[in-house]
C-alpha positions as CSV (number, residue, x, y, z in Angstrom):
1,M,50.3,-46.9,40.0
2,P,49.7,-44.6,37.2
3,P,46.0,-42.7,36.8
4,P,43.7,-44.6,35.4
5,P,43.3,-43.4,31.8
6,L,39.4,-41.7,32.0
7,A,37.8,-41.7,35.0
8,V,34.1,-40.6,34.8
9,Y,31.4,-39.5,37.4
10,R,27.8,-39.5,37.5
11,H,25.4,-36.4,39.5
12,D,21.8,-37.1,39.2
13,R,19.5,-34.2,39.4
14,R,16.2,-36.0,39.4
15,K,15.3,-37.1,35.5
16,R,18.6,-35.1,34.3
17,A,22.5,-36.0,34.5
18,L,25.6,-35.0,34.9
19,I,29.0,-36.8,33.5
20,T,32.5,-35.7,34.2
21,L,34.8,-37.0,32.0
22,A,38.7,-36.8,33.0
23,G,41.3,-38.1,31.0
24,E,41.5,-39.1,27.4
25,I,39.2,-40.3,25.4
26,D,40.2,-42.9,22.9
27,L,39.6,-46.1,21.1
28,D,41.1,-48.1,24.8
29,T,38.7,-45.8,26.9
30,V,35.5,-45.2,24.8
31,P,33.9,-48.6,26.5
32,L,33.4,-46.2,29.5
33,V,31.9,-44.0,27.9
34,R,29.1,-46.1,26.0
35,A,28.6,-47.3,29.0
36,S,28.0,-44.4,30.9
37,L,25.6,-43.2,28.9
38,D,23.8,-46.4,27.8
39,R,23.3,-46.6,31.8
40,C,21.7,-43.2,32.2
41,L,19.6,-44.7,29.0
42,R,18.5,-47.2,31.3
43,D,17.4,-45.6,33.9
44,G,15.4,-43.2,32.8
45,I,17.6,-40.1,32.4
46,R,16.6,-38.6,29.3
47,T,18.4,-35.1,29.7
48,I,22.4,-36.0,29.7
49,D,25.2,-33.0,30.5
50,V,28.7,-34.0,29.4
51,D,31.5,-31.7,31.4
52,L,34.4,-32.1,29.5
53,T,36.2,-29.7,31.1
54,V,39.4,-32.1,32.3
55,V,39.3,-34.0,28.7
56,T,42.8,-33.9,27.6
57,F,42.4,-36.0,24.4
58,C,39.2,-36.9,22.6
59,D,39.7,-38.6,19.3
60,C,37.1,-39.8,16.6
61,S,36.3,-42.8,18.4
62,G,34.6,-40.2,21.1
63,L,33.2,-38.3,18.7
64,N,31.5,-41.5,17.1
65,A,30.4,-42.6,20.5
66,F,29.0,-39.3,21.3
67,L,26.9,-39.0,18.0
68,H,25.1,-42.5,18.9
69,A,24.3,-41.7,21.5
70,S,23.2,-38.6,21.1
71,Q,20.8,-40.5,18.4
72,R,19.2,-42.7,20.8
73,I,18.9,-40.5,23.1
74,T,16.9,-38.3,20.6
75,A,15.4,-41.4,19.5
76,A,14.0,-41.7,23.4
77,G,12.5,-37.9,24.0
78,G,15.8,-36.6,25.3
79,T,18.9,-34.4,25.0
80,L,22.4,-35.1,25.1
81,R,25.0,-32.2,25.6
82,L,28.7,-31.2,25.7
83,H,29.9,-28.8,27.6
84,H,34.0,-27.7,27.7
85,P,35.2,-30.0,25.2
86,P,38.8,-30.0,23.7
87,R,39.8,-28.1,20.9
88,T,40.2,-31.4,18.7
89,L,36.8,-32.5,19.3
90,V,34.9,-28.8,18.9
91,L,37.2,-29.4,15.2
92,M,35.6,-32.3,14.7
93,L,32.4,-31.3,15.6
94,D,32.0,-29.0,13.4
95,I,33.8,-30.6,10.4
96,A,31.6,-33.2,11.0
97,G,28.7,-30.5,11.3
98,C,27.4,-32.0,15.1
99,E,28.3,-28.8,16.8
100,L,24.7,-28.0,18.0
101,L,25.9,-30.9,20.9
102,L,27.5,-28.2,22.5
103,L,25.9,-26.2,24.8
104,G,29.0,-24.9,27.5
105,V,26.5,-24.2,30.0
106,P,27.3,-25.0,33.5
107,F,25.2,-28.3,35.1
108,G,24.3,-26.2,37.8
109,Q,22.5,-23.0,35.9
110,L,20.7,-25.0,33.6
111,S,16.8,-24.8,33.0
112,P,15.3,-26.5,36.4
113,P,12.2,-28.7,35.4
114,P,8.9,-27.5,35.7
115,G,7.9,-27.0,39.5
116,Y,11.4,-27.0,41.0
117,A,12.2,-24.4,43.2
118,P,15.6,-23.1,42.9
119,V,18.5,-22.7,46.2
120,T,19.6,-19.5,45.4
121,T,18.4,-16.9,43.6
122,A,20.8,-15.6,41.4
123,P,20.5,-14.7,37.8
124,V,21.2,-17.3,35.3
125,P,24.1,-15.7,32.3
126,P,21.6,-16.2,28.7
127,Y,22.7,-18.2,27.0
128,R,21.8,-20.0,23.2
129,R,18.9,-21.9,22.9
130,V,20.2,-24.7,20.9
131,P,17.5,-27.3,19.0
132,P,17.5,-31.0,19.3
133,V,20.1,-33.1,17.5
134,P,18.3,-34.7,14.6
135,V,18.7,-38.4,14.3
136,L,21.6,-39.1,11.9
137,S,20.7,-41.7,9.4
138,G,23.4,-44.3,8.1
139,G,26.4,-46.1,9.0
140,A,28.7,-44.7,12.3
141,V,31.0,-41.7,11.7
């Protein structure tokens, strides 16, 4: 039996979630992506990081799902960031002018919530701060 075309893993840390996607994001698998992002929002998660390191393909339906989720999460006062996207998605984000969704910081090195005591004292590498993605008007991308 062949493996599923897309696997979705979720790891929560307080009000923050890491969703790791593995496989291909296309018209057949994008409902899994949408459902996992919607579920985070319903669960009260307002900071969502999506690790795309092992995504081998992402078409415009995946881009649309990420943009739609970003709108909803931003409207709820949260943020959505994509980490280590495949080259095709980087190009689509650049063409669409939505590269602000990219951050690229490993989940374990993201800024902890206020009052959180770090487990290790390893220095956190510098990264560029990216403003929240504005809510887009209009229809689907």
